[in-house]
N, C-alpha and C positions, 0 to 999 in steps of 0.2 A: 533505422534511427539510432544505431549504435554510435557512440561517441558524441551524441548531441547533448546539449545542455539539459540538465535535469528539468528545468522549467518547460522545455519543449516536450519532454516525455510526459510530464504531468498535464500540460495543456492538451496534448493529443489524447491521452487517456480520458480526460474530462470531456473533450469534444465527442468522443465515440462512446462514452458512458461505461468505461471499463475501470475496474479496480487496478491500481498499479502495485506491483510487487518489486521491492528493491532491497539491496543490502546497504544502500547509502542512508543510514539512519539519520544522521545529523542534517544532511542536506534536505531530505524530504520532510522532516519535522519543521524545518525553517520555512520551506515552501508552503506547507499546510498552514502555518501561522500567517503567512502573507496572504494566502487565499482567504482565510477567515477574516482578517483585518480589512480586506478589500471588498468583502461581500461576495466573493466568487465561490463557485461550487465545484466539487469534484466527486467522483463516484466512490472514492475510498482509497486508502493507501495501506498496504501491508508491508511491514518492515521486519527484517531479520538480520542478525549478525552472521556474516558469511561463514565463519568457521565453527559456529556453534552446533549445527546439525548436519548430518549427511543428507544426501539427496532424498533417500527414502523417507527419512523423518520429516524433512521439509514438506514433501508431498502429502504424507499422512496428516500433518497439521493443516495444510491448505485445504485438503478435502474435508477435514473436520470443520474448519471455518466455514466453508461453503455450505455444509449441511446445517450448521447452527445459525447462520445469519442470512437474512434476506438482502437484496440489493438496497432496499430502503434502510436497513440497519447499518449498512456500510457508508451511506451517503455522508460525505464531509467528515469522515472519521479516519483516524490513524490507529491501526491495530498492530501490536507487536506479535510476531509469530510465537515468541516465548509465552505469551498470555493464553495461547490455545492449549488447553490442558493435555496432560499425558493420558 
């Protein structure tokens, strides 16, 4: 699905019940708002600024998020990778 429209990525993730991870902060915040306004659901969105963390730090934060939040906690939520503590 590389190079597909963001809405297709989110629709696919929602259809299969997966949290979506992206560097496209503005685009997915907007899509999240559209989903909420339309009464649609998704399994969650995790957003990060691409140049902020190296790959190891991204993975540590994603693992910490996974350990701290359940699938139910993520439902219809947008989480910034920066908000996952040090």
